[in-house]
N, C-alpha and C positions, 0 to 999 in steps of 0.2 A: 264277369270272368276275372280271375286274379291268379297270379302265380308268384312264387317266391323266386327271387333273383340272387344267384350267388355273386359275390364280389371276389374278383381274383386280382391279385397284384402281380404284374409282370415286371420282373427285374432282370436285366441283362448282366450276367457276370462274366468278367474276362476269363478266358480259358487259360489254365496253367500250362506252361510249356517248359519242358526240360531244357537245360542249357545246352547249346549246340556244342558238339565235339567233333573233332576230325576223325574220320573213319579211315581204315586201311584201304588203299587202292583208290584214293580220291583223284579226281581229274587234275591235269596240269593247271587248269584255270584257277582252281582253288588254291594251289600252291602259289601262283602268281599274285593272287590277292593277299595272301599271307605275307609274302616277301615285301609287297608294297607297304603294308602296315608296319613292317619292321623298319623299313627305310625311313618312314615318317617319324618313328620313335627315336631315331638317331639325330633328328634335327636339333639345332642349338636351342637353348632355353628361350632366347629372344625371338627366334623364328617361330617357336610354338606359341608364344604369347601373341605374336602378330597374326598367326593363322586363326587363333581362338577369337581375337577381336573382330577379324573380318567375318568369321562365321556368325558372331552375335549381331553384327550390322545387317547381314543378309537375312538371318532367321528372325530377328526381332520384330519387324513389321508383320511377318507372316504369323508369328505367335499372337500379336495383338489382334490381328484380324480374326484368327480362329477363336479368340475369347469372346467375340461378339457375334451378332447375327451374320450369316453368310449371304452374299448376294445371290439371288435366284437366277441361275443360268437358264437360258432358253426363252424366257418370257420377256416381252417388250412392254414398256410403260410410256406414258406420255411425258413430254418434257416438263421438268419441274418436280417429278416424283421419283422416288427410289423404291426398289423392290428387294425384299430380303426374306430369307427363310427363318421362321421362328419355331417351327415344330417339325421334327423329322421322325421317321420310323413309325408313322401312324398308319395302320392298315386300311386302305380304301376309305378315307374320310369323305362323307357325302353332305353333312350338314353342320353348321356352326351356330352357336348362340353364346350369349354372355349373361351371367347371373349378376345379382346386385353386389356381390363381393368382387366383381371384376374377373372371375374365373372364366376361362374359355371352355365352353362345353362343346364336345365334338361327338357327333353320331357317326359311327364307323360300321362297315360291313365285315370287318375282321379279315384275317389272312386266309382262313380256310372256308369261310362261308358256312359254318356249321351252327350258326346262331342267328336269331332274328335281328340282333343289333349288339353293338358294344358301345358303351358310353364312357367317355374320358372327361375328366375335369382337370384342366391344365393351368397352372399358375405361370403367367408370363412375366412376372416381376423379378424373377431370378435371371441368371445368365442364360443367354440364348445362343443357338437354338436349343429347345428342350427335346431330349430323346424320349419319345413316347413309350419306348419299350421299358422304361424305368418308372412309368406312371401307373398307379392302380387303375383298374377299369371295372365297370359293371357289365356283366355279360347277361343278355336277355335271351334265354333259350327259346327254341321254337315251341309253339303250342303243341300240346299232346294230341289234339284233334287233327284230322287229315290235312287241313289247310295250313301250309307252311309258308306264310308270308313274311317278308322282311320289312323293316321300317325304313321309310325314305323321306319323312318330313319331321320337323322338330320346332317346338316353340317352348319358351320358358315363362312361367308365371312369376312375375317380379315380386309378388307379395309373399308367396309361400316357397318359391324355389322349385316347385314341382315342374316336371317335364311333361309336355304333351307330344305324343309320338303317333304319326299316321302311317298306316300300311301303304307301302308302295304297290300300285296296281291292285289295291285291296278295297275293303269295304268298311274298315273300322278305324277309330281313333281312340287311343288309350292315354291314361294319366299315370305317371310314375312318381310316387310320393317319396318322402324321406324314409318311410318304412320299407322301401325297396319292394313294394307291392305294385303290380300292374293291374289297373282297373279300366274296363271299357267305359268310355263316356259318350261315344256316338257309334251307332251301328247302322247297317242297312243302306249305306251309300251305294250308288251304282258303280262308280269307278273313281277311286281316290288315287291321284297321281303322286309322285314324289316331288321334291323341290319345295317351293314356297306355296304349297296348296293349303296350308293351315297357318293361322296367326292368332295372336291374342291382342285385343284392343286395350286401350288405357284403363278400361274398367275390368279387365280380366275376363272378358267374354270371348268365347272361342269362335273364330271365323274359319270356315272351310268351304272349299269349292267342289262342285260335283257337275255331272253332265247327264241330262235326261234324253234318252232316245230309245227306240225299240231294241237296238243292238246293246246299249248299255244296260237295259233292264235284264238282259240275259246274264250279265255278269253279277247282278246283285245277289246277296245271300238269301233274300226273301223275295223271289220272283212273284209277280202277280199270278193269281189263279186263272185258269182258262176263261172263267166267266167274266173276268175284267180285262182280258187281253185287248179289247177294243180301245182301252185308254192309251196303250202304247202305240196304237196305230193312228189315233186321231188327236192325241193330246200334244202338250208342249214338247218341242225338241230344242235343246240348247242348254246353255250354262245355267247353273243354279248356284247362288251364293247364300250361305246360311250363317246366322249369328245367334249363338245360344249362350245363356248364362248357366254354366255347369255347377255353380254353387247354390242355385236355387233349391229350395226344399221340395224337390221333385225327384222321383226315382231315376237312377242311372242304370244302364245307358239310355240315351235318347235315340229314338228311331228316326233317322233322317227321312225315311219315306213317309213319315207322318208329320214332319215339321213344315211350317210355312216359310219359304225362302224370302230373303229381302230383295233378291233379284232372281227371276222377274217378279214384279208385283202382279197380283192376281188379276187386277183390272186390265193389264196390258197383255195377258196371255190370250193368244188367238190361234186356233187350229189352222194349219196350212200355211202359216207365215214362214218367211225365209229364216232358217235358224242362224243364230249368231255363231261366230267362231268360238271354239272351246277356250275357256279361261284356265290358265295354267300357273298363275302366280298372283299373290296378293301381299300387300304390305300396308301399314297404317300411315296416314298423314293427318294428324289431329283426330277429328271425329270422322273423317272420310276414309274410304278405302281406295287404294290405287291398284288396278288390276291389269294383268298382262294376258293377251290372247295368244293362241298358237301361231299366229302370223305376225307377231311383233307389234300389235296395236296396244298402246298404253292408254288406259282410261281411268277416270276418277268417278267413284260412286259416292254421291253426297247423301246427306241425311234425308233429302227429299226423294230419294229413290231414282234420281235421274243419272244416267251414265253419260259422261261427257268426255270427248276425246282429249288427250293430252299430247301425244307424240306417236310417231311411227318409227320403229327400229328398222335397220336395213333388212332386206329380204333374206330368209334363211330358214333352216329347220330348227326351231326352238324346242328343246327337249330337256327335261329335268332342269328347268330354269329356276333361278333364285333372285329375290328382290330384297332391297334394304333401303331405308330412308335415311338421308344424311341430315346433319344438324341444321343446315341452311334450307331444308325443304327439297333438296335434290333427291332424285330417285336413282338408285344404282341397280342395274340388271345384269346378272350373269347369264350369258346365253346358252350354257351347257356345252356338252362335249362335241356337238356338231359345229357350233359357232366359235367356241374357244376365245371369246372376247367378253369384256366387261364394259358396259355402257353407262354413261351418266346423262341423266335427263335433268336439265336445269329447271328452276321454278318457272321459267318462261317457256319451256318446252323444247329447248335446243338440245340436240343429241350429240354427244362426243364420245370418243373411245378412250377409256382409262387404261386398259391393258389388253394385250392380244398374245397369240401364240402360247396360250396356257395349256397345261397338261391335264385335260379332262376336268375343267373347273366345275366345282359343285357349289356348296353353301358359301354365302358371304355374310359378313358381320362388320359393323363399324363400332369402334370404341368411343369413349367420351371425347377424345381429342380429334375424332374424325378420320383416324387411320382405318383402312379397309383390310380385312382379313379374308383370305380366300382358301378354300379347301381344294387342293389339286389331287384329285382322286387317283389318277394314273401314276403320279409320282410319290404318293404316300407321304405328303407333307402339307404344312400350312404356311402360306406366305403372307407378308404384310406389305401393303402399298401405302406409303406416307409421303408427305412433302419432303423434298430433298434436304431441307435444313433441320428437320426434326431429328432428335436423338432419343 
């Protein structure tokens, strides 16, 4: 499946206003203001210079602050960090990524919700904050077929710059290339969530999460025929982790229902066993995968196929969660709009709070210097959390 995507440039133009003029029958308050201005004009030349200097002293610091990133009101960060707004006016941002050129890539759901996604590429090397209303965007229209799904997960191929986009509460993953064509690379999933449910490893292989159960099979685009319904009643129930090389000389899209998962391993699959909690987030740690469950359990999946516990986050309803790996091996977890916190898990497994009271936090991303970028969906902005001494 492919479709052409229109590129639209959104530029905000200041509205032209006619000069104000006094109308007949104006209120006494207007006249008082006019007389006050006239009295000011009669001040001596020295007095006017003094007033002007005082105004510059008061307005100067405000002008300097407005020329740089604004502090993010409402959010709390840990001691030793500062939080600032770097992008404003971006409609409902849900996912963040960075390409090899350092551009910030934002997956947005748009102001009106009349498209599957909007993609922004924002250069943060210029003056901040950036007004996203002046930045060109790629609009991905809804599919012509009856299923009108939106995209809720994002990954970037460091080699080609292509984007991988997953349907939120859907069954497919697509690739968006430089030719602005959308091509399906994986279909037939039971239930693909939003957030960090897809990722690319260091070899460019696509990793994605699914869940197998009789209820989830009903959501799949290719449900099993009645003659095989017994498989959903007696087969495996629980999370599935897939890793596929989409650049292999094999036809695309790949059918997830015919792929062998890397978790669970076939030899450990037993009917009737207690199902694991659903996995809702994945990120890379070297050759290993770091996985987050729906109850806040963080585990590491090694090359040997063993799932080992790392840490346990505070209790809560984790939904549309996002994960990112820090340069020192720390794992950052954005708890979603129910939790409204960002956690850091140290390499030794200690859990600390980086930020709280966020406005519907979504995707997170770290730059080369270790600064953390967060999409605040409800506030239509991107914030940056960095050490207090960084400029």
